[in-house]
N, C-alpha and C positions, 0 to 999 in steps of 0.2 A: 500409496502410503506409505507402508512398510521403504521403498524403494528411496522416498527421498527424507524418510526419517535418515534411514545408513547414508542417504549423502551428505545429511545437512551432520551427523556422528563424523565422518571422515575428516569433513570441514575444520572442526573444533579441532581433531585429532593431529591434522597437520599444524593446527598452532599452539599444540602442547595443552589443549582440554579435553577434560571428559564429558561424555556425556551422560550427567546423571540424573536418576529416577525424575528431578524436580525439573531439571532442564527438558528431557522427553517427553514430560508432561507436560510443558508450557509450548512445544512446539507442537505439540498434538492439538491443543486448542486451536495456535497459531491454525494448523492444516487444517483444519475444521471446518475453520470462519477465516477457510482464504478470502474469499469474496469478498468480506468486510475488514474496512481500516480499525480496526482496536486499539481501545487505547491500555496503556499499562492496567488500568480497576476493573475492567470488559473482561482481559486475559486472566486477570484475576480472579473474577468470581466465577470463571467458566471454572479454570484450574480450580480452583475450592470445592468445585462439585466433584469432580474428579479426586482429589486428593486433599481432603480436607487441612492437612499437615502441614501444606507447603504458608507461609507466609508471603504478606505483600514483598518485604524487602527484597527474596529470593527472588520473587516474580522481577521488579525491576531490575536484580542486579541479573539476573540471563536475559528480558530482554536489550540493553545497553548492551552485555556482552555480545546477543545476537547479530546488534548495530555496528558494534565492532569490529566483527568478524566476517560482515556483508552478508549477512544470512539475511537479515532484514532492510527493508528502510524504515529511518523513523523522520517523521515527518507530522508536519505543521499547516492545517489548512483554514488557516488565518485566527481561529477559533479559541486559541490559546492551550489548545491539548493535544500535545503529545500520540500520535497513532502511530501504530509497527503494521509493518504489508512483508510480507515474505519476500527476498526478491526471486523472479522466477528461475527455474534451468534451464531453461527453453531460450531464453534470451539473452542477446549481450546487455540490452540496456533495460531499466526499469523501463515499461506502461506510465501512461503521463495518468493525467487525472481534468472531469470536467467539474466543478464544485459551483454549486447550487446556492448562491447569496440568500435567497430566502427563506429556504426548508434543511440548507447545508447537508443533501445531499454529495457523493461522492460518486460518480461515473468514471469508470475507467478509461483509456484508448488504449486498446492494447499493439497496435502497428506503433511503427518507429517512425515516424515521419520527419527524423531530421538527420536521416544519413544523408540525405543530400550536403546540407549544409556541416556536417560534420566533415565530409569527403574535401567540401570549399576551404573551412579550415585548413586542413593538410597542407591541403595546394599553396593557396595563398597567405600563407601566415606561420606553415607549419608547426602548426598546434595539433595534436595530440587530442582527440576530447575521449580520457577512458570513460566514465559515464556524465550523462545527465538527468534532468528529470523539466516539466513539461505541463506545467499549470494551468487550467484556464476557468477564471470566475464571474460567473454570470448566471442567467438565471433557465430554468431547466425543462422542460420539456411538459412534461409531468404540472410543472409550475402555471408556467407559459395554459395549458390548455382550462387549467385549474381557473384561473381569473377570467380567462373568455368564457368561464359556464357560468362565470359568478355574476361576470356582467357580459348583456346583452349587445349594450348598446357597443364594444367595440368592433367594430367594423374591419381588423385591423386583419392585414392579408398575407402578414409572413406569415412562412411558414416554418417552426423548429427545422433543423438536419436531424440527424441520426444520424451515429456514429456506430458501426460498424468493427 
């Protein structure tokens, strides 16, 4: 975690910003909850547990700054709530999401399946893709399995695929 904090500190410094204690507390919460897609309010509640003196406006400003500097990605999964996701330091592009329209869960696809498409766009249209995001909306395997258990007459032989 300390290496990621140092990397983010350097990203901020390269743009003329400092990693203040308030910003660091926010970054630490995001790192500790990296698997989740936290809203600003979620981040604030978790930051407040660690640093009660930090206000909601400070957390909002920090999230917006980190988003502008491409440390975070600000996203909306169709529920009207902005959520924040740390951009991984190991990948050129952001990961993709499987969004369940029933339970609202968000699962991630870490592989970048669009590299061949990007190469084709460059060759055919001389368009260099800098970044992209791909979200799939549907029914997750947990909801599908739950529905099958609740309705024994459902003899649907279709199996949900798993993503690794």
